[in-house]
N, C-alpha and C positions, 0 to 999 in steps of 0.2 A: 228384235235384238235384245238380249238379256242385259240387265244392269251391270252384272259382273264383267261382261265382255265390253260394255261401253266404257268402263273405267280402266281397262287394262291396255298397256302398250302393245302387248302381243296381239290382242284382238284388233286394234286399229291398224297394226302393220299388216295383218292378214287382209283386212278390208282394202287398204291402199293397194297392196299387190294384186289382190283378186279383182278389183275394179279395173285396173289397167290391163290385166290379163284378158278379161272378157271384152273390153273395148277393142283391143287390137287383134283378137282371135278371128280368123276367117270363118270358123265354124259357127259363130254366133250370128244369127240373122240381124240384118240392118234394123229391122223393126224393133228388136229387143235392145239394140244399142241406143236407138232414138228414144226408147222408153225412159232411159236414164238421162241422156244428154239434153233433150229438148226442155224438160221442166227446169233443170238446173241452169241452163243458159238463159232461159226466159226469166228466171228469178234473179239472176245476176244482172241482166241487161235492163229489164223493165223496172220502173220505180216501184217501190213496195206498195202493194195495195192496202195493206194495213200498217200505217206508219208507226204505230205504237206497239207493234209486235216485238217482243224482246228477243227474237232469234235473229242473229246476224246471217249474212249470206253464206259464210263458211259453215255455220252450224246447220243450215238447211242442206248444203251440199254434202256434209258428212253424214247426216241422217239418211239422205237419198242414197249415198254410197253404201251404207250398211244394208238398206233394203235391197238395193240392186244386187249386191254380192250374194245375199242369202237367196234371192229369187233365182239368180243364174246358177247357183250351186245345186238347187233343186231341179232346174230345167235342163242343165247341161252337166250332168255328173261326170261325163267322160273327160271334160276339160279340167275339172277339179282334180281328178285322179292322175292326170298327166299321161293318159294312154294315147297312143298314136291313133289317127283316124282309121276307120275300117276300110279295107281295100275292097273294091268291087270287081 
């Protein structure tokens, strides 16, 4: 994620909307959803392994959201564009 996007409200609103869109989408594989949710939930639930790490839980979650949305946009471009699923 680029620094300019990290500091912009528009960039973060895209990330928040995008992460929710991919989590609830039936077209995204469960494995891909768990790739985001499991590390974030473990980081929130388990005690910090490095207690002097200056990154808060919400900071790690937001960084993971940024990575997750960029990964899902590359893997599932049809969801990003909003096109209907292909009929068989």
